[in-house]
MITI-706794 format. One record per residue (C-alpha): x, y, z. Coordinates in steps of 0.25 Angstrom, whole numbers, padded with zeros to 4 digits, always signed. Layout:
BEGIN
XYZ...
***
This chain:
BEGIN
+0317+0300+0459+0318+0288+0450+0330+0279+0452+0335+0282+0437+0335+0296+0440+0344+0294+0453+0355+0286+0446+0355+0294+0432+0359+0308+0431+0353+0318+0421+0358+0327+0410+0357+0339+0419+0364+0332+0431+0375+0326+0422+0378+0340+0415+0379+0346+0429+0390+0336+0433+0398+0333+0420+0410+0341+0425+0410+0333+0438+0408+0320+0431+0420+0323+0422+0429+0327+0433+0425+0314+0441+0419+0322+0452+0405+0315+0453+0402+0305+0463+0391+0296+0468+0377+0296+0462+0380+0309+0454+0392+0302+0447+0383+0290+0444+0371+0298+0439+0380+0307+0430+0388+0294+0425+0375+0287+0422+0369+0299+0415+0381+0301+0406+0381+0286+0402+0367+0288+0396+0366+0302+0391+0373+0306+0378+0371+0321+0380+0378+0321+0393+0389+0312+0388+0391+0323+0377+0391+0334+0386+0401+0326+0395+0411+0324+0383+0410+0338+0380+0413+0343+0394+0425+0333+0395+0431+0338+0382+0429+0352+0386+0436+0350+0400+0447+0342+0393+0449+0354+0383+0450+0364+0395+0459+0355+0403+0469+0354+0391+0470+0369+0391+0478+0367+0404+0479+0377+0415+0481+0392+0412+0487+0400+0423+0481+0414+0423+0491+0426+0422+0495+0432+0435+0485+0443+0439+0493+0457+0439+0493+0463+0452+0484+0475+0454+0493+0481+0465+0501+0489+0455+0489+0495+0448+0482+0498+0462+0495+0505+0467+0496+0513+0454+0482+0517+0455+0483+0522+0469+0496+0530+0466+0489+0537+0454+0477+0541+0463+0486+0548+0473
***
């Protein structure tokens, strides 16, 4: 493996780890490789900006609590009574 390959990530590797990069979850050599690749690759920079905008838009929606699930017990009991 050439030393340049060791220290510089690829478009594929960067794409696979963009979410982790945005969340600050990358560490060590992987973080360095992704960072170094993003500095030089306009295509991956564009994808990163698009992903960041998408995540920001999703976060702006806030958290929606799902409606409570109706209990199935009354329906089961009614079905049993009808079958008797």
